[in-house]
N, C-alpha and C positions, 0 to 999 in steps of 0.2 A: 537613551538611558533605560536600562532594564530595571523595573520596579519589582523586586522579589516579594516585598510585603504585600503588593497588590494581588498576588496570586491567591492569598487567603482572604481577600475582601470580596465576599460573594456579591455584594451590591455593585461594586466596581466592575467585577467580571461580567455581570449581567448587562450593565450599561454598554461596555465595550463590545460584547458578543451579541451585537444587534441581530444577527442572522441566526443565532441559536446553534452554533457549531458544536458547543459542548453538549447541548441537549440532544442533538442528532447523534453524536458519538455514543452518548449514554444509552440511546435507544437502539443501538445496532443489533443487539440480541433479539429484541422484539421485531425489528424489521426483517431479520432472517426468518422468523416464524411466519410472518405474513407472506414472505416470498415463497416459503415452503407450501403454503396453502394455495397461492396463486399458481405455482408450478403444477400442483396436482390438478387444479381446475383446468389448466391449459392443455393437459393431456400429453405431458412430456414422455409418458411411457410409450407413446407411438414411435419414439426414436429407436426402441428396441427392434423394430422391423426394418430399420434403415441400416444398411451395411456400407457406409461410405468408403470410398477409396482414400479420401483425405479430408481433413477439417481445417477451415480457416476461421479464426475468431477476429472480428473487426470491432475495435473499440479505441477511443481516443480520450485525451484529457484525463480527468479524474477516474475514468473507467478503464484506462489502459492496463492497469495492474490486474484487472479481472482476466484479461486475455493471457497475461503472463502466468497467472495462477492456473488457468485451465491447461496451458501448455506444460507447466511443471508437474501437475498431478497426473497427466497423461503420459509423461515421459517414460516412466518405468513399466507401467502395466499395459500401455497401449500398443496395439499391433499395426496402427495406421499413423501416418504422419500428421502432425498438428502444427499450424503456423499462425502467428498473430500478424495482424495487418492494421495499419492506422489510416491509410488513405488509398484512393484509387490510383492505378488499376488493380484489380485482383491478380494474383499470380497466374501466369499463363496456363498452368496445368489444370486450373479449376474448370470443371465441366459438369455434365449431368449426373456423374457418378459420385459427386462430392457434396459435402455439407458446409454451408457458410452460416456462421453465428454472428449476429450484429447486436451490439449493446449500446444503448443511448438512454441516458436519464430522461431527457425531454422527448425522445423519439424524433428529434429534428436535427441532430448533429450531422453535419455535412458528410464527414468521412464514412461512418457506418451506414448512413442512408444510401450514399452512392454505391458502396460496396454491395449492400443487399440488393439494390436495383440491378447491378451488373450480374450478380449471382442468379437472380431470377431470369434475366435475359439468356443466360447460358444454360438454364434448365437445372441448376443445382437445387438441392433441398435447402430451405431457408428456415432458420430458427432465430427469432428476434426477441429481445428483452428491453422493455422500456415503458414509457407512459401509454396508457390506453387512449384511444381516439386520437392518435398521432399519425403523422405521415409514415412512420416506421410500421406501426400496427396495420395501417391500410395497405402498405406494400406487401406485408406478410400475408394478409388475407387474399390479396389479388394473386399471389404466387402459390396459394394453397400451402403456405408454411404454417409454422406453429409460433404464436406470439404469447409471451408471458407478460401480462399487464402489471406493471408496478407503478402505482400512483404514490409518489413520495414528495409532495410539495414542501415538506418541512426539511428536506435534505438537499444537499448539492451532490454532484456526481462523486466528489471526494469523500463525503461522509456516508454515501450509500454503497460503498464498496462491497460489503458483505451481503447486502440485499441483492445486488446485481450478480454476485458470485454464486449465490444459492442455486438458481436455475441451471447455471453452467456446470456446477458440481454434480447435480442430479442428472444432467444430460450426459456427462462423462460416464456416470454409472450405467445409464440406460444404453449407451453405445458400447459399453464393455471396454472402454479405454482406461478406466480407473474404477476402484471400488469405494464408492461413497454412499453409504446407506442413509436412510432417513434418520436412523438413530445417531449417526455421526453428525448430521446437520443439526439435530437437536442438541447434541453435546457442544457443537461449535457455538450455538446461541448461548448456551450456559456459560461457556468460557468468556464470551464477550460481556455477559452480564457481570460475571465475577470481576473481570478487569475494570469495568466501569465503576463498580462499587469500591474497588481498591484505589483507583487513581482519579476519581471524580473530584469536582471542585470543592466539595464539602470536607474532603480529607486534607488536613493541613500539610504544609510543605515538608515538615520534618518527618512525616510518615507517608509521603506520597512520592513513589518512584518516578512518576511522569513529571511532576513539578521539579524534582531534583534533577532529572535529565535535562529539562529545559534550561535550568540554571547552569548546568555543566556545558551545554552546547553554546550558550551565548558568550561565554568567556574563553572559547577555544576554537581551534581549527580541527574539526571533527572528521573522523573516518568511521563509517558504520560498516561492520564486517559481519556477514552471514555465512552459513555453511551449507553447501549443497544447493540443489536446484530450488527447493522451496525456501531455504534460508536466503537465497539470492533475491527471491521475490520480496521477502520481508525487508531486506536491506535497501533495495531500490525503491520500494514504497516509502520507507522512512526518509530517504534522501528527497524524494519528490515532495513529501509533506513538509519537511523542514524548509525546503526552498519556497514552494508555492504558498503554503500556509504560514510558516514561521518567518519567512523573509531572510533566511540565513543559508548561504551555500554550504553544502556538506558533500563529501565524497563517499563512495561506497566501494566495497570489494566483496568477493565471494571465495570462500575456501573450498578446495585447496589451492586453486590456481593463483589467487591474489596474495598468498602468504608472503612470498618473497618481496613483491613490490611494496607491500605495506610495511613489512619489517625493515626494509631498506630506508624508509622514511624516518625511522627512529634514529638514524645516524645524522639526519639533516638539521637545518637551522631552526626548525620549529620544535624539535624535541628538546629534552633536558629539563622540562618542568619549570621553565622561567615564567614567573607570574606577571600578568599584565599590570598588576598594581605596584610592582616593585619599581622604584625610581633609580635611575642611573644619573648621578650628579653631573656626569660628563656628556649626557645625551642632549642633543639639540634637535627639538622636534621639527625645526625648519630645514635643517641640513640632513638629518638622519631619517626623517619621516616618522610616522606613528609606529609604535611598537606592534609587531605582529603577534596575534594571540598564539599561545602554545598549542601543540598537537594534542589531540585526545582520541583515544581508541574507544569506540562504542561497540562492544562485542555482544551479538545476539547469540546466547548460549542455549544449549539443550541439556538441562541438568539430568534428564533421564538417560542420556547417552554416556554417562561417566565411564571412562575406561575404553571406549570405542575409538577407532582411528580418527574420526572427525573431531571428537572432543579432546583427544590427546594433542592434535595439531592446534586446536583453538587455545588450549591451555599453554602450549609452547609460545604462541603469538602473544598472549597476555603476559607471560613471564618475560619475554623479550622487551615488551613495552615497559614493564616495571623496572627492568634492569637499566633501561635507557632513561628512566625518569619521566616517561610519558604517562600522563594521567589516563586512567581506565575507568569506563563506566560499564558495568555488567548488567545486561538485561536477560534474565533467566526465564525459561519456560519449562514446565515440569511434565507435561503430558507425554505419554508414550506414542501418541498419534502425531505424525509430522504435520498434518493439516491443522490440528488444534494448537500445536506449538506456534505455527505461523500466525494463527488468529491472536494468540496471546501476545506475541511480539508486536504485531501490527497495531493492536488496540492500544498498547502502552505508548508506542512512538507517535500514533495519531494524536493522542491526548497531549503528549509532550510538545509536538509541533504547534498545537493550538495554544498551550500555555506560553510557548515561545513568542507567538504573535501578541497575545494579551499582555504579557509582561513588558513588551515594547510599546504598548499603547495602540496596537492595530486591531481592526476588526479582522478576524481570521478568514472571513469569507470573501472579502472584497479588496481589490488592489486597483488604485487609479491607473497605474501604468499598464496593468493587464488589459484594462478597458481600451487603451490606445491601440491594442492589437486587433480589436474586433473588426475595425474597418479594413485592415490589411488582409484579414482572413476572408 
């Protein structure tokens, strides 16, 4: 049972949110500024002397989207190949001419640690991001790599996304594969602060787009649709957070490629706007099973791109949904900078996923069934 009224009860939210997920998300802007200072102290500018043949970014779990983000920002301006990796072995082509970046909140995650160790054995340049005084930091020191120490005991890897992303964005700039200035990172922190003020727990549901989106998601079968490479990062991040944090499975797609497959779903059995509250007097719950929730399109839009080809296609998909009676939730970002738009989208959907968990009575940070996997891993 989803308790909508509970989303505006600050005392109830604080009791349920025992691990402080909302507080960590609200502090994302501040964590970016701390990561900026840590990156400067670590000497990331030394990467300007490195001309790697290729780059591998190793990250798992809640940090995996950081590798996707690096890959996306480097896609257009980079002259060298970039590949994300979650587990050993490293790609066979990695050698002494390449750079391997390993990200781990604790500095102990098996995948990034193993990949960084293998990179060091092959003679590759190593950049690591994670806790100080950790196995990852020690490995980086032994291999004469660069370690950016981020001590974030108040956050999980999911809520620390932007802190982990900051050194990688600056590294992309130093390597010349993307243009991400310190001013851009400062602006990113400001965007995260602004979103947190807009969608934080003290803003009531009627005026809070993240709480509204959580209520939309819980009563529907949702598809999150982004546009382009960076929009795809935001869409996949939303799906990961709605599942891992919000406990609700959600699909995703990326325009332009996913347009046809998504619009085709508007002809299917979940379209048509049928409400889960409507009662069919002839329905037998034992024979027919429970009513399936109706389809909903969650469109991550770029308001500053009005009239461009991506926005024209996005508007066409929205129009097709409305024509088919499919419910639509619009998540708009207004910045001219694609990276800042991603930050705006991710911040809102991260809060929405957290409200989704809290509205169902779950602690967003912990899952008993996820704990069962630890032994298997």
